[in-house]
Structures are given as structure tokens and as C-alpha cells.
C-alpha positions as CSV (number, residue, x, y, z in Angstrom):
1,X,-44.4,44.4,-88.0
2,X,-45.4,48.0,-87.3
3,X,-45.8,50.2,-90.3
4,X,-45.5,53.9,-90.1
5,X,-47.0,56.2,-92.7
6,X,-46.0,59.9,-92.6
7,X,-48.0,62.5,-94.5
8,X,-48.7,66.2,-94.6
9,X,-45.5,67.6,-96.0
10,X,-45.3,70.0,-98.9
11,X,-43.9,73.3,-100.2
12,X,-44.4,76.3,-98.0
13,X,-43.1,79.9,-97.8
14,X,-41.0,81.0,-95.0
15,X,-43.2,81.9,-92.0
16,X,-45.8,79.4,-93.1
17,X,-47.3,76.4,-91.3
18,X,-47.7,72.7,-91.9
19,X,-49.1,69.8,-89.9
20,X,-47.5,66.4,-90.3
21,X,-49.2,63.2,-89.4
22,X,-47.8,59.7,-88.6
23,X,-50.1,56.8,-88.6
24,X,-49.0,53.6,-86.9
25,X,-50.4,50.1,-87.6
26,X,-49.8,48.8,-84.1
27,X,-52.7,48.6,-81.6
28,X,-50.5,49.1,-78.5
29,X,-49.1,52.3,-80.0
30,X,-50.0,54.3,-76.8
31,X,-47.4,52.7,-74.7
32,X,-44.5,54.0,-76.8
33,X,-42.6,57.2,-76.6
34,X,-42.8,58.5,-80.2
35,X,-40.7,61.1,-82.0
36,X,-40.3,63.0,-85.1
37,X,-36.9,63.1,-86.8
38,X,-35.8,64.9,-89.9
39,X,-33.0,64.5,-92.5
40,X,-31.8,67.3,-94.7
41,X,-29.8,66.6,-97.9
42,X,-26.2,65.7,-97.0
43,X,-26.9,65.6,-93.3
44,X,-27.6,62.9,-90.7
45,X,-31.0,62.2,-89.4
46,X,-31.7,64.3,-86.3
47,X,-34.3,64.2,-83.5
48,X,-36.8,67.1,-83.7
49,X,-39.4,66.3,-81.0
50,X,-40.6,63.5,-78.8
51,X,-43.7,62.7,-76.8
52,X,-44.1,60.1,-74.1
53,X,-47.0,57.8,-73.5
54,X,-48.3,60.3,-70.9
55,X,-47.9,63.3,-73.1
56,X,-44.7,64.8,-71.9
57,X,-42.9,66.5,-74.7
58,X,-39.3,67.5,-75.6
59,X,-38.0,69.6,-78.5
60,X,-34.6,70.3,-80.1
61,X,-33.7,73.9,-79.4
62,X,-34.0,75.0,-83.0
63,X,-37.8,74.3,-83.1
64,X,-38.8,75.2,-79.5
65,X,-41.7,77.6,-79.6
66,X,-42.4,76.9,-83.3
67,X,-43.2,73.2,-83.4
68,X,-45.7,71.2,-81.3
69,X,-45.8,67.4,-81.1
70,X,-49.0,65.7,-80.0
71,X,-50.6,62.3,-80.3
72,X,-54.0,60.7,-80.6
73,X,-53.7,57.2,-79.1
74,X,-57.2,56.2,-80.2
75,X,-56.1,56.8,-83.8
76,X,-52.6,55.5,-83.4
77,X,-51.3,58.8,-84.8
78,X,-48.7,61.3,-83.9
79,X,-48.7,64.8,-85.2
80,X,-46.2,67.6,-85.6
81,X,-47.6,71.1,-85.9
82,X,-45.0,73.3,-87.5
83,X,-45.3,77.1,-87.6
84,X,-43.0,80.0,-88.4
85,X,-41.2,77.7,-90.7
86,X,-37.7,78.6,-91.9
87,X,-35.7,77.4,-94.9
88,X,-33.4,75.4,-92.6
89,X,-36.5,73.3,-91.6
90,X,-36.4,71.9,-95.1
91,X,-35.9,68.1,-94.8
92,X,-37.6,64.7,-95.0
93,X,-39.5,64.2,-91.8
94,X,-39.9,60.7,-90.2
95,X,-41.6,59.4,-87.1
96,X,-40.5,56.5,-85.0
97,X,-40.0,55.5,-81.4
98,X,-38.2,58.0,-79.2
99,X,-34.5,58.1,-78.7
100,X,-33.0,55.4,-76.6
101,X,-35.5,52.8,-77.5
102,X,-34.2,49.2,-77.4
103,X,-35.4,48.8,-81.0
104,X,-37.0,51.0,-83.6
105,X,-39.9,50.2,-85.9
106,X,-39.1,50.0,-89.7
107,X,-38.7,53.5,-91.0
108,X,-41.5,54.8,-93.3
109,X,-41.0,56.7,-96.4
110,X,-41.1,60.1,-94.7
111,X,-42.7,63.2,-95.8
112,X,-40.9,66.0,-97.6
113,X,-41.1,69.5,-96.2
114,X,-39.6,72.3,-98.3
115,X,-39.5,75.9,-97.1
116,X,-38.8,78.3,-99.9
117,X,-40.0,81.5,-101.3
């Protein structure tokens, strides 16, 4: 059973930056496409960014140019560098396998990101 632990969230002013981390317990982590998702209050969980095992990345249009997803396979960790944050980025952020996976790991507790002045 793979465990995912997200961290790095917090309260930040508009225009600020945060770096999220997602540590996975699985030793073969490197073979999976991984992704960051977010869920705002009253809304469905949405895909934010994904990264393949070879490092190819994709982003939802609303975060292009502001967010950067990366991974360190030696540490079984995926990162999300967020800059120029906007109030509409406020959500709980989760990581998991990328979209279209035949199964997903158990969802972690997520990390809260709040963008407010």
C-alpha cells in the first residue's frame, strides 16, 4: 500500500510563492506518471499538473507559467513550485498518479494552500 504525504502549504499573500512536496512510500515510484490535483471548497478535485517518468510535464491552462512540477526519484518525491499565486489558487492540494491511470494510490491528507491578503 503506497502512502502519499503532502506538505508545504500555508497562508500566502497574492503574488507570493510556495513549494509543495509529496513523499511516496513506494520504491518503484519512478515508473509512474505523477500529478498534483487541487480541490477548492464546494468544487470538484481538478488536475493541476502532471509529470511523466521521463520528466515530461503538462499543466492546466490556469497555472501555466506560474507553477512548475518536478520530481526527485531518488527521494520518491514530487514537487510543485507555485509562484505569482492568486486567490483562486486557494485549495487543498493533493498528489497521486497521473490522469488515466488504471488505479490510484490512496489519497493523502493533502496540504492547504490559502492565498489571501
